[in-house]
N, C-alpha and C positions, 0 to 999 in steps of 0.2 A: 436245343429247340429245333422244331421242324424246319427243314431247309426248303420247303415247297416254294416260298416266295423270297428267299434270300436271308431269312433270319439266321442268327448265329447258331451253330450246332455245337453240342458238347464234344463231338469228335475232334474239334479243334484244340481242346485243352491238352496240356502237356502231361506226360506220365508222372507218376508219383516221384517226388524228389527232384524234379527238373524245373518246377515252376519258379520263376524269378520273384524276388521280393520287390515290392514297390512301396517306397516310403511315403506315408501320408502325413500331411500337416493340415490340421483342421481349424478353421476360424469359427468360433461359436460352439456352445456346448449344451444348449437348451433343447427344444423340441426336435429340430432337425439334427443337431449334434448327436442326440441319443439314437435317432433313427439310422443315421449314417454309421455310427460306431457299431451298432447292432449288426448292420449288414456286413461291415468289414470282418467281424468276428465269425459270422456264419458262412461267409463265402467259401473259404478254403475247403471245408468239409461237406458242404451241401452241393456246390457246383463242382463236383468231383469227377475226374482229377482236376485240380484247380488250374486256371489259366495263369494266375499270379497269386502271390501271398501278400495281402496288405500288411505292411509293417507300421504299427501305430507309433509314429515318431514323436509328434508333439501336438498340443492343442493350445489355442490362444484365446484369451478373453480379457475384458477390462478389469474385472474383479479378481484380485490375486487369490484370495482364499477360495472363492467359488471355482476358479479355473483349476487350482491345485486339486480340489476335491473331484472335479470332473476327470482330470487326468488319472487320478487314483481309481475312480469308479470304472472308467472305460478301458483302462490299461495302456494309456499313452506313456511313453518313456519320460517325457518332460513337458513343461508348460511355459508359456510366455504371456506377458501382459501387453505386449506390443506386437501386432501382426508383422511388422517389418522384421523383427527378430526371427519370427517363424519362417518367413520367406528366405531369409539369409541362411537358414540352417542347411548345410550341405547334404544332410540325410533326407531332406524332404524332396521328393520327386513330383508329387501331386499336391497341389493346393486345393483344398476342399473348403469352399466358402459357404458357410451356413449362417452368416451374420444377417442382421437386418438389411433391408433393401438399400439404405443409404451407405452401407459398408460393402456393397458389391463391386462398384466400379474401381475405385482407387486400389484396393488390395489385389484385386484380380488382375488388373493391368500391370501392376508391379510384379506380380508373380510370373505373368507371361514374359515380361521383359527379362526376368531372371532365369528364364528357360524352364520353368515349371509347367507341367500340364495342369489345366485348370478345370475344376468342376464347380459350378455355381448353382445355388438354389434359385428357384423361380420366384417372381419374375426376374429376368436377367438384370434389369435395372429399373429406375423409376419412370423412365420414358424412353422413347425411341432414340432421341439424340444421345442420351447417355449410353444406351445399349450399343449404338453404332461405334462409340469410342472403344468399347470393350471388344467388339468384333474386329475392328481395325487392328487392335493391339495383338490379339491372338493370331490373326492371319500374318501380320508382319513378323511375329516371333517364331511362327512355324510350329507351335505347340498344339497338342490335342486339346479340344475344348468341348464341354458338354454342359447343358442346362438340365436341371433336375425335374423334368416333366415325367415323373415316375409312373404316371398312369398309362403311358405307352407300354409299360412292362407288366401290366396285369394280364395273366394268361387269356382271359376272355376278350380283352381288347386286341391282343395279338391275333386271336382267332378271327375276330371281325376283320382285321387287316388282311388276313389270308383269304377270307371269303370274298372281299372286295377285289383284291389283286388277282385272284384266280378267275374273276369274271362271273362267279356264281350268282351274285346279286344283280348283275346286269347294270344298266344305266341307273345312276343314283339321282333321285328326285328331291329328297328331303333329308336334312340333318336338323335335329332339334335336341337341345340340351338344357338342363337346369342343374345348378349346383347350389344347394340350399343348406344353410346352417342357422342356428338360433342364438348363439352365445353372447351377443351384445344387445339384446332387446331391452334389458333393464337400463333405464336412463341414468341410473346411478353407477353403472359400470364405468370404471375410470378411463380417461383418455390415454390409452397405451400407445406405443409407437405405430401400431397398425392403423390408428385413427388420426395420424399426423402426416399430412401430405409431404412435408419436407423430408420425412424419413421413409415413408412407405410408397409415395408416388401416387397411389390411388387406394381405394378401399376394397370392396367386394370384387371390383373389376380385376385388379391385379392379383388379389389373394386367391380368389376362386375362379373368376372368369378366365384368367390366363390359362388355367388347366383345360377347360372345355374348348376354348378357342384353339389351343394346341391340338386337341383331339379332332377338331373340325378340319384343320389343315392336314393332319396326319392321315385321317381316314378318307376324307372327301376331296380335298384339294385346296388350291388357293382361292380365297375370297377376292372379288374385284370391287365390291361396293358394300358399304354398311350404313345402317341407320341406327341411332342409339338414343337411349334415355337413361339418365342417372338420377338417383334420389338419395338425399340425406334426411333421415327421419328424426334423428336426435342431433341437434346442431350445437349443443354445448354439453360437456361432461365434466365431472370432477377431475381435477389434475391428480396424478398418481401420488404426488408428494403432499396432498392435502392443503395446498396453498390457495385454492379457489377453483374457479371454473375455467375451462379452455374451449375454444372454438373447434369443432370438428369440421375439417375442410376436405374430407374424402367422402366418397359415395358409400352409403349403406347397402344399396342395391342398384342393379342396372338391368336393362333389357335391350337386346339388339336384334336387328334383322340383317341377314347376310345374303348376298348373291354371289355364287361361286363362278369361277371362270368356265367350269364345265356345264353350266346351266342349272345346276341344283340351287335350291334356296334353303335357308336355314333360320332358326331362331335360337338365341342363346340368352339365358337369364341366370343371374346369380344374386343371392341375398344372404345377409347374416341376420335377417329379421323374420325367419320362417319358423314359427312356433312348431315344435315337435320334430323338426328336421335336424338331425345330428351331423351327418356328413353325407347328405343325399345328393349324389352326383349321378344323374340319370341321362343317358343318351339314347336316341332312337334314330335309325337310318332306314329310309324306305327306298327300295330299288324296284326296277321293273319286274324282277323275278322273285322278290321276297323282301322281308324286313327283319331287322335285328333290334333288340332292346337290351340295354345293360344298366344296372344300378350298382354303384360302388358299395352300398350297404349290404348287398348280396353278391360280393365280387367273384364268387366261384360259379355263378350261374349266368346263363345267357338265354334269352328268349328269342326263338327263331321261327319265322313263318315262311313257307315256300308256296308260291302262288299255284303251281301246277302239281302239287302233291296228290297222290292217289292213295286210297279212294277219296273223292272230294267230300263225301259225307262226313268225314272226320278231319277235314282240313282245318288247321288252326295253329296258333302259336304253340311251340314245343318249349318246355323249360329244360335246357340242357345243363347238366352239371359238368362244368369244365374241370375235370380232375382225372381224365384218362392219361395213360402214359404217352399216348400219341398227341396229346394237346400241347401247346407251347409251354416249354419249361418244365413240364411235369415229370419228365424222366428223372429229374434230380430231387423229387420230393417224395410223397407218400403213396401208398396204394390208393386206387380209385375211391373217391368219396371221402377221403381224409383231407379235409380242406386246408388251404393256406390262408394267410391274412395279409393285411395292408403292408406290414413291415417287410414282407418278402419281395415286394416290388423293388425295393432298394438293393436287395441282393442281385436280382436280375440286372438292374441298371448299372451297378458298378462292375459286374462281370462283363457287360457289354463295353463299358468304358475302358477297362483294362485290356480287352481284346483289341480295341482301337489303338491304344498306346503301344501294344506289342506288334502292331502291323498286320493283324489278321483280317481286319476290315476297317471301314471308316465309321465314324460315329453316326452320321446320317446315311440313309434316310430312316433307319429304324430307331435310332436314338435321336435326341434333339441336340444339335450343336448350336453355336452362338449365332449362326445364320437364322436358325429357327427361333432363337430367343429374341433376336432383333426384329424379325418379321412379326412375332407375337406382339411386341411392344408397339409397332406401327399400327397394328389393328386396334389395340387398346386405345392408343392416342386418337385414332379416327373415330372410335365410338364416343369418346369424350367430346371431340370437336363437333360431331353430329348432335350430341345432346345440347351443346351450347348454341349451335346455329339453327337447329331445327331442320337441317337439310341432310340428304344423303352425301356421304363422303367416299370418293374413289380411293382405293388402296394403292399407294405408290411407294415402292421400295427404292432405296438409294444404295444400290449394290454395283 
């Protein structure tokens, strides 16, 4: 990756045959388990020469037959039905937590205490208090820690980061983001774990909003004050076991106003009730010298406007195809115009994490560590508090 602003470069990788193996133990095998396993398999031959070789040691899950099938499908050497056995396995060096949100804190803390490096899906935990216990544990243990905010590793997002850090956009005035999906609009859609506060912590806020709030911090800086509104549109849903109806106690949508420490202002919105939107994650940043716009549904493209471009008669937004060899990460992929997809962000992400484990760089600031995960949870909690009180809430970190 380009080293213009400190991103990891491929020159740091080891020569063929010298890359160390890193033993992976993964909790969970569904959506994120599939995405992570796919990345582990691709990484050695796409991020070449590899910085490390992921060794798929074991996968853990509650259902024995399903976990065994996942191990067979993805190529893990063994499987466990208790995450404690996974952590106790001496061949596991990295604990990869892709379980539901209520299974983030206890296993991850135990893994850190056992000396394992930890990678955890977002949101880090169900609230800021729980996130802080995880942060304290990894810092005390001295292990490497990373939260799976994978959109930091989209090449177009990394390019935006370069433009901002180089000063080309100048002073930033606005950040606006929407993350929209449609998949739970049907009132007969069952009450799955993502709709249960005791398991998920929150709804669209933690599921989708956490991503764009992370991008706000990553690209623009720390927010100092927020105002928020949350809404639940369907308050009861059928229970998954067919035994009746259950109360939905998380948000279906939220909207928030942000004021950043650097003087910029922002709006962030997320909903799982947006008809026609599949995975519509759109951000726009307006600076004194230009603007950038990104939409995840067209993730290889970036719209850019430069205020002083000449000739002014043709001045306007340019649609840039981010696929050139000099764009972030592209030296390891295909010739220009041969686009990559959502799943490749995980390849970049784990490459970065392994580099941190091997001492080539830190996880932060280009990856999200548990400090970032904790701060994200503080902001999410503040948005909920603002929605409940009707007042702006100052952001205060306990670090």
